Phi, psi and omega in degrees: 000141175251133173247123178261130180242090175281133187212146171217122180049054184249028188299333185296323187242350191299314182300321179295318180295318181288325176297319178298322177290320180299329184267004176294153186275051178228117179284331185261027178287143173241123179248118180250113179260123180245109180273122188262058177072038182298152178246006177249210183269016183304311185297320179297320178296312181299316181293330178294324176291318180294328181291330184256350184217112185287000173280349182258135176234141181242127174250145183228161169209149186283334182233154177289120183254014173101157183298310185299314180304316184288321177298317181283336176298315180290329176295315180295333180277353185287135179257340190272161179287345177240148186215144175220137168274134176232110177297150186291352179247001179259162186230129168277141177265160180307131177095351185300306185292317179298317182294318180293321177297316180297321179297318179290324177298325183276345182227080185298341178282339183282144180253345178221139170240142183212154177253177177284160190240139168251135179267128180236161181264190185303323183258017178087003180289144181286125179259336182154200180212165180273163175279071189233019177283134176060041172288131182233103176255359183277327186267359185261153172282173185305311183291323179293323175300316181298316178300314181296320178302315181290310189288331177267357181049052185275057187290345178296340178304320182256312193263338186239071170087014175294132179260120185260155162284120189302317183293325178292315180299319177295320180294336176279354179096005182071210182278121178299153191266054176205161178304131182079013181301331178296328177292319178296321176298320178297317178298315180302314184282326179298327183275006182236329183199156181283165176238161181232135180262137165271126191285356184265155177275094188240011178223130179252116180260126185266138177242119181207167189282350181265005179294147185304316183295330179280323180295331185254005189296333183280346185234107183293333179289313176299320180299318179289316183292340176295340184247330185206161176294134183210110185265348182285160184272350176233158180208150182228070186299325181290320177295318181294319178300315179300318177301317183289326176295318177296321179297322178299319179293318181294324187265002181298146181281066183230161172302155185305319181296323178289323176298320178297320177296320179296320177299316180297322178297315179299314181297316184284314190267344178243301186299308182292316182296331184247031186300334182294337179297328188285312172295334177297317175302315180298317180298315182296321178290325176299322178294322177297317180297317180297328179277357177095001183291335183269358181274146177289148179292150183288000000 
């Protein structure tokens, strides 16, 4: 199994995350750490693990080339048939990788295995857990899987320790190159094949104020540029994400009636449920215009 750790300026939590991976019960694990032009001690920490453990590989770049580039870089470097993204501030618990591998071995139709999630804070304190007990994506059809993913907010399938079949993930195009691309990837994969849950809480997802999405939340242009090239002075990442989720439903390899049902699920379970995001985008851009960011140079 290959675990990809894309990281930028992650020195505060990286050693803890890599130690948790090092202690997993898999002898043939490959951990690929990709430093995206960090300016802190991230690279030194990653190299210290690689120096003492030949299962660790470190990739570098001199400048930050964006979130999407770094996520897909570790995927392209993966050699194993199974792959997992591990954010530099999240923690796998003992047994996570072995359990997910066993689940996929036992369910050849499933393309992703994932465990339940505990939410932790900046210092590791327990904040709570997700509504993820007894998630069943194996017995459901494509549209029902999509509905369950949205209403249960089972984002761990993609973002918090989901273990993918590497060839399937590559065939899906990897991580899409826009803010919220992991959500679009989830829609794409939900409409194509089932997923399998490991019933134990084996992944700790950290919530803290230094996360990229929080640092850039006030500026939609910065939020967009973190994922893709964007030369315009205004940006509407929430509107664009909604458009891409609908496009995934429209383009799914399903009969027309099922695609129509999938579109309705996206509209009902995402667009309507998250309607506050759309005026928020408008508000943020209005603030940019007032500050002069939207005016053409003289």
